[in-house]
C-alpha positions as CSV (number, residue, x, y, z in Angstrom):
1,M,20.8,9.6,5.1
2,I,20.8,5.8,5.4
3,L,18.0,3.6,6.6
4,G,20.0,0.5,8.3
5,I,18.3,-2.8,8.6
6,D,19.5,-6.2,10.5
7,E,17.5,-8.8,12.2
8,A,17.7,-11.0,15.6
9,G,16.1,-14.2,16.1
10,R,16.5,-16.1,13.1
11,G,17.8,-19.5,14.5
12,P,16.2,-19.6,18.0
13,W,13.7,-22.4,18.4
14,A,11.2,-20.1,20.4
15,G,10.2,-16.5,20.4
16,P,9.7,-13.7,17.7
17,L,12.0,-12.7,15.0
18,V,12.6,-9.2,15.2
19,V,14.1,-6.8,12.7
20,G,15.4,-3.3,13.7
21,A,15.5,-0.1,11.7
22,V,17.6,2.9,12.3
23,V,18.5,6.5,10.6
24,L,21.1,8.2,12.5
25,G,21.5,10.7,10.5
26,G,24.6,12.7,11.4
27,V,24.8,11.5,14.8
28,Q,27.7,9.9,16.1
29,I,27.7,7.2,18.5
30,E,30.8,5.4,19.8
31,G,31.2,1.7,20.0
32,L,28.6,0.8,17.5
33,T,29.1,-2.7,15.9
34,D,27.4,-6.2,15.4
35,S,25.3,-6.6,18.6
36,K,26.7,-10.3,18.9
37,K,30.0,-9.2,19.5
38,L,28.9,-6.8,22.2
39,S,28.4,-7.4,26.0
40,K,24.7,-7.4,27.3
41,K,25.7,-4.7,29.4
42,K,27.3,-2.8,26.6
43,R,24.5,-3.4,24.2
44,E,22.1,-2.2,26.7
45,A,24.1,1.2,26.9
46,L,24.1,1.7,23.3
47,Y,20.4,0.9,23.0
48,S,19.8,3.6,25.4
49,E,21.8,6.1,23.6
50,I,20.4,4.8,20.0
51,T,17.1,5.6,21.0
52,N,17.8,9.0,22.7
53,K,19.8,10.3,19.6
54,A,18.9,8.5,16.8
55,V,16.6,10.3,13.9
56,A,14.4,7.7,13.7
57,Y,14.1,3.9,15.0
58,A,11.7,1.2,14.8
59,S,11.3,-2.6,14.9
60,G,9.2,-5.1,13.3
61,W,8.1,-8.4,14.9
62,V,6.7,-11.7,13.6
63,S,5.7,-14.1,16.2
64,A,6.6,-17.8,16.1
65,R,3.2,-18.8,15.1
66,E,3.4,-16.3,12.2
67,L,6.7,-17.8,11.3
68,D,5.2,-21.4,11.5
69,E,2.7,-20.3,8.9
70,I,4.5,-18.3,6.3
71,G,8.1,-19.7,6.5
72,M,11.4,-17.9,7.5
73,S,11.9,-16.1,4.2
74,A,8.5,-14.5,4.2
75,A,8.8,-13.8,8.0
76,L,11.7,-11.8,7.1
77,R,10.1,-9.7,4.5
78,L,7.0,-9.0,6.7
79,A,9.4,-8.3,9.5
80,S,11.2,-5.7,7.6
81,R,8.1,-4.3,5.9
82,R,6.6,-3.8,9.5
83,A,9.7,-2.0,10.8
84,V,10.1,0.2,7.5
85,Q,6.5,1.2,7.7
86,Q,7.0,3.0,10.9
87,V,10.2,5.1,9.8
88,T,8.7,8.4,8.6
89,V,11.7,10.5,8.5
90,P,13.1,11.1,4.8
91,Y,16.4,8.9,4.1
92,S,17.9,8.4,0.8
93,E,19.4,5.0,0.9
94,I,18.5,1.6,2.7
95,I,21.1,-0.7,3.6
96,I,20.3,-4.3,4.7
97,D,22.8,-6.9,6.2
98,G,23.4,-9.7,4.3
99,T,22.8,-10.7,0.7
100,V,18.9,-10.8,0.5
101,N,16.9,-7.6,-0.3
102,F,13.5,-8.1,2.0
103,L,12.0,-4.9,0.4
104,I,12.4,-6.1,-3.1
105,D,8.6,-6.5,-4.2
106,T,8.0,-3.3,-1.9
107,G,8.0,0.5,-3.4
108,K,11.1,0.6,-1.0
109,G,12.9,-2.1,-2.9
110,R,14.6,0.2,-5.5
111,Y,16.6,2.1,-2.5
112,V,17.9,-1.1,-1.1
113,Q,21.8,-2.0,-1.1
114,T,22.4,-5.6,0.7
115,M,25.8,-5.6,2.2
116,P,27.4,-8.7,4.0
117,K,28.8,-7.6,7.4
118,A,27.0,-4.5,7.0
119,D,26.4,-4.6,11.0
120,L,30.3,-4.5,11.4
121,L,30.7,-1.4,8.7
122,I,27.8,0.5,8.6
123,P,27.0,2.7,12.0
124,S,22.9,2.6,11.1
125,V,23.0,-1.2,10.6
126,S,24.8,-1.7,13.5
127,A,22.4,0.3,15.3
128,A,19.6,-1.8,13.8
129,S,21.3,-4.8,15.0
130,I,21.5,-3.5,18.4
131,I,17.9,-2.4,18.6
132,A,16.4,-6.0,17.2
133,K,18.6,-7.6,19.7
134,V,18.0,-5.9,23.0
135,E,14.4,-5.7,22.5
136,R,14.2,-9.6,21.5
137,D,16.5,-10.4,24.6
138,R,14.2,-8.2,26.8
139,Y,11.2,-10.0,25.3
140,M,12.6,-13.4,25.9
141,T,13.7,-12.6,29.7
142,K,10.1,-11.6,30.4
143,L,8.9,-14.9,28.8
144,G,11.4,-16.5,30.8
145,E,9.9,-15.4,34.1
146,K,6.5,-16.4,32.7
147,Y,7.6,-20.0,31.9
148,P,10.5,-20.6,34.4
149,T,11.1,-24.2,33.4
150,Y,12.4,-23.6,30.0
151,G,15.0,-21.0,31.0
152,F,14.2,-18.4,28.2
153,G,16.3,-15.6,29.7
154,S,19.4,-17.4,29.6
155,H,19.5,-18.9,26.2
156,A,16.7,-16.6,24.1
157,G,15.3,-19.7,22.8
158,Y,18.2,-21.3,20.8
159,G,18.2,-25.0,21.2
160,V,20.7,-25.6,23.8
161,A,20.9,-28.7,25.8
162,R,18.9,-27.1,29.0
163,H,16.2,-25.9,26.5
164,R,16.0,-29.3,24.7
165,E,15.6,-31.1,28.0
166,A,12.7,-28.7,29.2
167,I,10.9,-29.6,25.7
168,E,11.4,-33.0,26.2
169,K,10.3,-33.1,29.9
170,H,7.1,-30.4,29.6
171,G,6.4,-30.3,25.9
172,V,6.1,-27.3,23.9
173,I,4.2,-23.9,24.1
174,G,3.0,-21.1,21.8
175,E,6.2,-19.5,21.5
176,H,7.9,-22.6,20.0
177,R,8.5,-22.8,16.1
178,L,7.0,-26.2,15.3
179,S,8.0,-25.5,11.5
180,F,11.7,-26.3,12.8
181,A,12.9,-29.7,12.2
182,P,13.8,-30.6,15.7
183,L,10.2,-29.6,16.9
184,Q,8.0,-30.8,14.1
185,K,7.1,-33.9,16.0
186,Y,5.5,-31.9,18.6
187,T,3.2,-30.4,16.0
188,T,0.0,-32.0,17.5
189,I,1.4,-32.4,20.7
190,R,1.4,-29.3,23.0
191,S,1.2,-28.3,26.5
192,P,-1.9,-26.7,27.9
193,S,-0.1,-23.4,27.8
194,A,0.3,-23.6,24.0
195,D,-2.1,-20.9,22.8
196,T,-0.8,-18.2,25.6
197,R,0.0,-15.1,23.7
198,F,2.7,-13.3,25.6
199,S,1.3,-9.6,26.6
200,E,4.6,-7.8,26.2
201,I,5.1,-8.5,22.4
202,P,4.2,-5.8,20.0
203,V,0.4,-5.6,18.6
204,S,1.5,-6.2,15.3
205,A,3.3,-9.4,16.1
206,R,0.7,-11.0,17.9
207,E,-1.7,-11.0,15.4
208,S,-1.0,-14.4,14.0
209,R,-3.4,-17.1,12.9
210,D,-5.2,-19.8,15.5
211,K,-3.4,-23.0,14.1
212,S,0.2,-23.7,13.6
213,R,1.0,-25.2,10.3
214,E,3.9,-26.5,8.3
215,S,6.6,-23.6,7.2
216,R,6.5,-22.8,3.8
217,T,6.8,-19.6,1.8
218,A,3.5,-18.6,1.2
219,Q,2.6,-18.5,-2.6
220,P,-0.3,-16.9,-4.3
221,K,-2.9,-19.4,-5.5
222,R,-6.3,-18.7,-7.5
223,G,-9.7,-20.3,-7.2
224,R,-11.8,-22.0,-4.3
225,I,-12.3,-25.5,-2.9
226,S,-15.6,-26.4,-3.9
227,K,-18.3,-28.4,-2.4
228,K,-21.9,-29.4,-3.1
229,V,-24.3,-27.3,-0.8
230,S,-27.9,-26.0,-1.0
231,S,-28.6,-22.5,-2.4
232,A,-31.0,-19.9,-1.1
233,D,-33.9,-21.3,-3.1
234,G,-32.8,-25.1,-2.2
235,S,-31.1,-26.2,-5.2
236,A,-28.0,-27.8,-5.4
237,T,-25.1,-25.7,-6.2
238,T,-21.5,-25.3,-4.8
239,T,-19.6,-23.0,-2.5
240,K,-17.5,-21.9,-5.1
241,S,-20.6,-20.5,-7.3
242,I,-22.2,-19.1,-4.5
243,G,-18.7,-17.5,-3.4
244,D,-18.3,-16.1,-7.2
245,K,-21.7,-14.8,-7.4
246,A,-21.5,-12.9,-4.3
247,E,-18.0,-11.2,-5.0
248,N,-19.2,-10.7,-8.6
249,V,-22.1,-8.4,-7.0
250,V,-19.5,-6.6,-5.0
251,A,-17.0,-6.2,-7.6
252,E,-19.8,-4.7,-9.6
253,Y,-20.4,-2.3,-6.7
254,L,-17.0,-1.2,-6.1
255,R,-16.7,-0.5,-9.9
256,G,-19.8,1.6,-9.9
257,E,-18.1,3.6,-7.0
258,G,-14.9,4.4,-9.1
259,H,-13.0,1.3,-7.7
260,E,-10.4,-0.5,-10.1
261,V,-10.6,-4.0,-9.0
262,I,-7.1,-5.5,-9.3
263,E,-7.3,-8.7,-7.4
264,R,-10.1,-11.5,-7.0
265,N,-9.5,-14.5,-4.6
266,W,-6.1,-13.9,-3.7
267,R,-4.9,-16.9,-1.8
268,T,-2.1,-18.9,-0.2
269,K,-2.2,-21.9,2.1
270,F,-2.6,-20.0,5.1
271,C,-5.1,-17.1,3.9
272,E,-7.0,-15.3,1.4
273,I,-8.6,-12.1,0.4
274,D,-11.9,-12.1,-1.7
275,I,-11.4,-8.7,-3.5
276,V,-8.5,-6.2,-3.7
277,S,-9.3,-2.8,-5.4
278,R,-7.9,0.8,-5.7
279,K,-9.5,3.9,-5.7
280,D,-7.4,7.0,-5.9
281,D,-4.4,6.4,-3.6
282,T,-6.2,4.0,-1.5
283,I,-6.1,0.3,-1.7
284,Y,-9.1,-1.5,-0.2
285,F,-9.2,-5.3,0.8
286,T,-12.8,-6.5,1.0
287,E,-14.0,-9.6,2.7
288,V,-17.4,-10.6,1.2
289,K,-19.8,-12.8,3.4
290,Y,-22.8,-14.7,1.9
291,R,-26.0,-15.5,4.0
292,K,-29.1,-17.4,2.6
293,N,-31.3,-15.3,4.9
294,A,-30.6,-12.4,7.4
295,K,-32.3,-14.4,10.3
296,Y,-29.5,-14.5,12.5
297,G,-27.8,-11.3,11.1
298,D,-26.3,-10.3,7.7
299,G,-22.5,-11.4,6.7
300,L,-21.2,-8.8,8.7
301,T,-22.0,-10.3,11.8
302,A,-19.2,-12.7,10.9
303,I,-16.6,-9.8,10.8
304,T,-15.7,-10.6,14.6
305,P,-12.5,-9.0,16.1
306,K,-10.8,-12.4,15.5
307,K,-11.6,-12.4,12.0
308,Q,-10.5,-8.7,11.6
309,R,-7.0,-10.0,13.1
310,Q,-6.9,-12.7,10.4
311,M,-7.6,-10.0,7.5
312,R,-5.0,-7.8,8.8
313,F,-2.3,-10.7,8.7
314,A,-3.5,-11.6,5.2
315,V,-3.3,-7.9,4.3
316,E,0.3,-7.6,5.5
317,L,1.2,-10.8,3.9
318,Y,-0.4,-9.4,0.4
319,L,1.7,-6.3,0.7
320,S,4.8,-7.6,1.8
321,G,4.9,-9.1,-2.0
322,H,3.3,-6.2,-3.9
323,L,4.6,-2.9,-4.3
324,G,3.8,-0.3,-1.6
325,G,2.4,3.0,-1.9
326,G,-0.8,4.8,-0.6
327,S,-3.4,4.2,2.4
328,V,-4.9,0.9,3.0
329,V,-8.4,0.3,4.1
330,L,-9.8,-3.1,5.2
331,A,-13.8,-3.6,4.4
332,A,-16.5,-6.1,4.4
333,A,-19.5,-6.8,2.5
334,A,-22.7,-8.5,3.0
335,V,-24.9,-10.3,0.5
336,T,-28.0,-12.1,1.0
337,G,-30.6,-14.4,-0.4
338,K,-31.3,-16.2,-3.7
339,H,-31.2,-13.0,-5.6
340,F,-27.7,-12.0,-4.0
341,A,-28.7,-8.8,-2.8
342,L,-26.0,-6.3,-1.3
343,E,-27.0,-5.5,2.0
344,G,-23.8,-3.4,2.8
345,W,-20.2,-2.4,2.3
346,I,-18.5,-0.9,5.0
347,K,-14.8,0.1,6.0
348,I,-13.8,-1.5,9.1
349,I,-10.2,-0.7,9.5
350,E,-8.6,2.5,8.1
């Protein structure tokens, strides 16, 4: 069976990027083709038939903020991964519309065939195109109801004249892609509603970072930015040396528990992961928090819901560029005092 993959929303100035994934199996659905060649009424009818008859279907979302942070190429990989992860039925081949294998650095990459115009030729890819297009259009229609001055329901976020005029008059909101050249001048100028998160977007696509940055494909970096601070005993040291000592303590603990430490200080311009380790078939991503003392709580108190969302984003970005397979656990460790005592290591998200 073929898993078909296609995207919607690569070109608009606003709104999410959505990737559809469909396994039709032996199901025959008349009228499947590139979603852009269908009327809205026909797309909606086919969407209903696909979701009722397909062996499996899913969609992966990347928000405008995430796209701004990691760039279009990384966003396409991340959205594709999010979609494919939801498809649990067996299939023997993956066909992606276009010429780029967005799953090449994952465990699924070897099963992928890229094919230009696949949305015209391969039914499951046509179905994926329709899933992505309809779900994104529905989202933009609801977004248009929330922000009527922008007319999102009529142009789906593309840079048409009406949309350009609305931006010039009212500014931009959190759904605008400020990494796109026509909107880069608005990077530091946002309307009061700029940080709004539209409630209808899937959870995975809402978990973006808090600050919009210039778009760039994330490239791993090693090391820390160092500055001089006072250590727990009052002596001068650096944040890098403190962080390294704390992470050494946690890394040794994990090794003692049977983990293989496979990454330290994995970093991109947008996020970082302190320790990546593997035990059996599970990969653990550990955030290390150091405190001089526990007067106001140990480092684990810093693992707020906001921090957990940032950690999940970092993990998804890491996994989008590494071989998949196995379970994933997010964890946190607290290290305290001048002797760098390990106060605890806990699993926070499994």
